[in-house]
C-alpha positions in Angstrom: -128.8 -4.0 -139.9 -128.4 -0.4 -138.9 -125.3 1.3 -140.2 -123.2 3.5 -138.0 -120.2 5.9 -138.1 -118.5 5.0 -134.9 -116.6 1.7 -135.3 -115.0 -0.7 -132.9 -111.2 -0.7 -133.0 -109.9 -2.4 -136.2 -113.3 -3.6 -137.2 -112.6 -5.4 -140.5 -114.2 -7.0 -143.5 -116.9 -9.6 -142.7 -115.7 -12.1 -145.3 -112.2 -12.3 -143.7 -113.4 -12.5 -140.1 -114.0 -15.5 -137.9 -115.5 -13.5 -135.1 -118.3 -10.9 -135.6 -119.7 -8.2 -133.3 -123.3 -7.0 -133.5 -125.3 -4.8 -131.2 -128.7 -5.6 -129.8 -130.2 -2.2 -128.7 -133.1 -3.7 -126.7 -134.4 -3.1 -123.2 -138.1 -3.7 -123.7 -138.5 -5.7 -120.5 -136.4 -3.5 -118.2 -138.3 -3.1 -114.9 -136.3 -0.6 -113.0 -134.1 1.8 -115.0 -134.2 1.4 -118.8 -131.4 2.6 -121.0 -129.3 -0.5 -121.8 -130.5 -0.1 -125.4 -127.8 2.6 -125.7 -125.1 0.1 -124.6 -123.8 -1.1 -127.9 -123.1 2.4 -129.3 -121.6 3.5 -125.9 -119.2 0.5 -126.1 -118.2 1.4 -129.6 -117.7 5.0 -128.6 -115.6 4.1 -125.6 -113.5 1.7 -127.7 -112.0 4.7 -129.5 -110.1 5.5 -126.3 -108.5 2.1 -126.1 -105.3 0.7 -127.5 -105.6 -2.4 -129.7 -102.8 -4.0 -127.6 -103.6 -5.9 -124.4 -100.9 -5.8 -121.8 -102.8 -8.5 -119.9 -102.3 -11.0 -122.8 -99.3 -9.5 -124.6 -101.3 -9.5 -127.9 -103.1 -7.2 -130.3 -106.6 -7.4 -131.6 -107.1 -10.0 -134.3 -109.2 -9.5 -137.5 -112.9 -9.3 -136.7 -116.0 -7.5 -138.1 -118.5 -5.3 -136.5 -121.7 -5.5 -138.6 -123.7 -2.9 -136.7 -126.8 -2.9 -134.6 -129.9 -5.0 -135.2 -132.9 -2.9 -136.1 -135.2 -3.9 -133.4 -139.0 -4.1 -134.2 -141.6 -2.4 -132.2 -144.0 -4.7 -130.4 -143.6 -7.7 -128.1 -140.5 -9.3 -126.6 -141.3 -12.3 -128.7 -140.9 -10.2 -131.9 -137.7 -8.8 -130.6 -136.2 -12.2 -129.8 -137.3 -13.5 -133.2 -135.4 -10.7 -135.0 -132.3 -11.3 -132.9 -132.4 -15.0 -133.6 -132.7 -14.4 -137.3 -129.6 -12.3 -137.4 -127.7 -14.7 -135.2 -128.8 -17.6 -137.4 -127.3 -15.8 -140.4 -123.9 -15.2 -138.8 -123.7 -18.8 -137.7 -124.8 -20.1 -141.1 -121.8 -18.1 -142.6 -119.5 -20.3 -140.4 -118.7 -17.5 -138.0 -118.8 -16.9 -134.3 -120.2 -13.8 -132.6 -120.2 -11.5 -129.6 -123.5 -9.8 -129.1 -123.5 -6.4 -127.3 -126.6 -5.7 -125.3 -129.0 -4.4 -124.5 -130.7 -6.2 -121.6 -130.1 -9.8 -120.6 -133.2 -11.2 -122.2 -131.4 -11.2 -125.6 -129.5 -14.3 -124.5 -132.6 -16.4 -125.0 -132.4 -15.7 -128.8 -128.7 -16.1 -129.2 -128.4 -19.3 -127.3 -131.3 -20.7 -129.2 -129.5 -20.0 -132.4 -126.4 -21.8 -131.3 -128.4 -24.8 -130.1 -129.5 -25.4 -133.6 -125.8 -26.0 -134.6 -124.5 -27.4 -131.3 -126.9 -29.8 -129.6 -124.4 -30.3 -126.8 -123.9 -26.6 -126.1 -123.2 -25.6 -122.5 -123.6 -22.1 -121.1 -121.5 -20.3 -118.5 -123.2 -17.3 -117.0 -121.9 -14.5 -114.8 -124.6 -12.5 -113.2 -125.4 -10.6 -110.0 -129.0 -11.9 -110.1 -130.4 -15.4 -110.4 -132.6 -14.3 -113.3 -134.4 -17.6 -112.6 -138.1 -16.7 -112.3 -140.4 -18.8 -114.3 -142.6 -15.8 -115.1 -142.1 -12.1 -114.4 -144.8 -9.5 -114.8 -146.9 -12.2 -116.5 -144.3 -12.9 -119.1 -142.1 -15.9 -119.7 -139.4 -13.9 -121.6 -137.6 -11.1 -119.7 -134.4 -10.1 -118.1 -135.7 -11.7 -114.9 -136.5 -15.1 -116.5 -133.6 -15.4 -118.9 -131.4 -18.0 -117.1 -134.4 -20.1 -116.3 -135.2 -20.3 -120.1 -131.5 -21.0 -120.8 -131.4 -23.9 -118.2 -134.4 -25.4 -120.1 -132.4 -25.3 -123.3 -128.8 -26.1 -122.3 -126.6 -27.3 -119.5 -126.0 -24.1 -117.4 -123.2 -23.1 -115.0 -124.0 -19.9 -113.0 -121.6 -17.8 -111.1 -121.9 -14.7 -108.9 -125.6 -14.2 -108.0 -126.1 -12.2 -104.9 -129.8 -11.3 -105.4 -132.9 -13.3 -106.1 -136.0 -14.7 -104.5 -135.9 -17.7 -102.1 -137.5 -19.9 -104.8 -135.0 -18.8 -107.4 -132.1 -19.9 -105.2 -133.7 -23.2 -104.6 -134.3 -23.8 -108.3 -130.9 -22.6 -109.4 -129.3 -25.2 -107.1 -131.5 -27.9 -108.6 -131.2 -27.0 -112.3 -127.6 -25.8 -112.7 -124.7 -28.1 -113.2 -122.5 -25.7 -111.3 -123.7 -22.9 -109.1 -121.7 -20.5 -107.0 -123.4 -17.5 -105.4 -121.3 -14.5 -104.5 -118.1 -15.6 -106.3 -116.3 -17.5 -109.1 -113.9 -19.8 -107.2 -115.6 -22.9 -108.6 -115.1 -22.2 -112.3 -112.6 -25.1 -112.3 -115.5 -27.4 -111.5 -117.4 -26.1 -114.5 -114.4 -26.6 -116.8 -114.1 -30.2 -115.6 -117.8 -30.9 -116.3 -117.8 -29.2 -119.7 -114.8 -30.9 -121.2 -114.6 -30.4 -125.0 -118.3 -29.4 -125.5 -118.9 -26.0 -127.2 -119.5 -23.2 -124.8 -121.5 -20.0 -124.8 -120.6 -17.3 -122.3 -123.2 -14.8 -121.2 -121.8 -11.9 -119.2 -124.1 -9.6 -117.3 -121.9 -6.8 -116.3 -123.7 -6.3 -113.0 -121.5 -9.1 -111.8 -119.0 -6.4 -111.2 -119.2 -4.3 -108.0 -121.0 -1.0 -108.5 -117.8 0.8 -107.4 -116.2 -0.6 -110.6 -119.3 -0.6 -112.8 -122.1 1.8 -111.7 -123.6 2.0 -115.2 -126.2 -0.8 -114.9 -129.9 -0.8 -114.3 -130.0 -3.2 -111.3 -126.7 -2.7 -109.3 -125.9 -5.0 -106.5 -123.2 -4.3 -103.9 -120.6 -7.0 -103.1 -119.6 -7.8 -106.7 -116.3 -8.8 -108.4 -113.3 -6.6 -109.0 -112.4 -6.0 -112.7 -109.3 -8.0 -112.3 -111.2 -11.0 -110.9 -113.6 -11.1 -113.7 -110.9 -10.6 -116.4 -108.8 -13.4 -114.9 -111.7 -15.7 -115.0 -112.7 -14.9 -118.6 -109.1 -15.3 -119.8 -108.7 -18.6 -118.0 -111.9 -20.0 -119.4 -110.9 -18.9 -122.8 -107.7 -20.9 -122.5 -109.5 -24.0 -121.3 -112.8 -24.2 -123.2 -114.1 -24.3 -126.8 -115.9 -21.0 -126.7 -118.2 -20.5 -129.7 -120.2 -17.4 -128.7 -120.5 -14.6 -126.1 -122.8 -11.9 -125.1 -122.1 -8.9 -122.9 -125.2 -7.2 -121.5 -126.7 -4.7 -119.2 -124.5 -1.7 -119.7 -126.7 1.3 -119.2 -124.6 4.4 -120.1 -127.4 6.7 -119.0 -126.6 5.8 -115.4 -122.9 6.7 -115.6 -122.4 10.0 -117.3 -118.6 9.8 -116.6 -118.4 7.1 -119.3 -116.2 4.9 -117.1 -118.6 1.9 -117.2 -118.6 2.0 -121.0 -114.8 1.9 -121.0 -114.9 -1.1 -118.7 -117.3 -2.9 -121.1 -115.2 -2.0 -124.1 -112.0 -3.2 -122.5 -113.7 -6.5 -121.7 -114.9 -6.8 -125.3 -111.3 -6.2 -126.4 -109.9 -8.8 -124.1 -112.4 -11.5 -125.2 -111.8 -10.8 -128.9 -108.1 -11.3 -128.3 -108.5 -14.4 -126.2 -110.8 -16.2 -128.6 -109.6 -14.8 -131.9 
């Protein structure tokens, strides 16, 4: 793991933490505007400006650990996913849960695969502006554009918010997802009813947010959620479900020099840590 000077707020000792953060600085399949590999460090840097108290929840950050960024290998996406999976396997083997900071959305293939080794009945809740449901993209099976198709082949999938995708993707999403709601999140209660007590992994592509709220992403789509809508949904899911893992992906700080998008991402990380910790 790569060491770093900037820390997340109140990052603590690994041995005393149930929840662990690690960064995945990878954007090797980005097809439009790369730069999400700088996301993990931008989130850490932005977190310095945040309080450790959440007025939304009336609580402060619990004990957790930030173990740094994975040192990503040069080469194929398969090599990158294998390295991510190795690190995730180690955290899970230590009896801990994690939040992975991307990086592009393809990283979820590795992190979900790790959790599936422990939880055969794992279900995945995804928030995304795009279907990400192509079977192949640019002659590859593993990319940011195929990630949720690969996840649906591994686990039961509930997908909220897509407002972009091919005709075939929308057909396949409706066929293969247990819950699917384009454009919004009003059906999350349906997903909760289906999931019950099964372990849950949440994958949050930040482009679910409207570009007016979150411009710092490689493939922005108008018509997205407000910050308060997304936060309310995440906090409610955290109160209803057995969440064992999370990733937060597709912050590209290069596209928002104001730093506002990084602050949005950092605040979401804080709220999730408090909600699940």
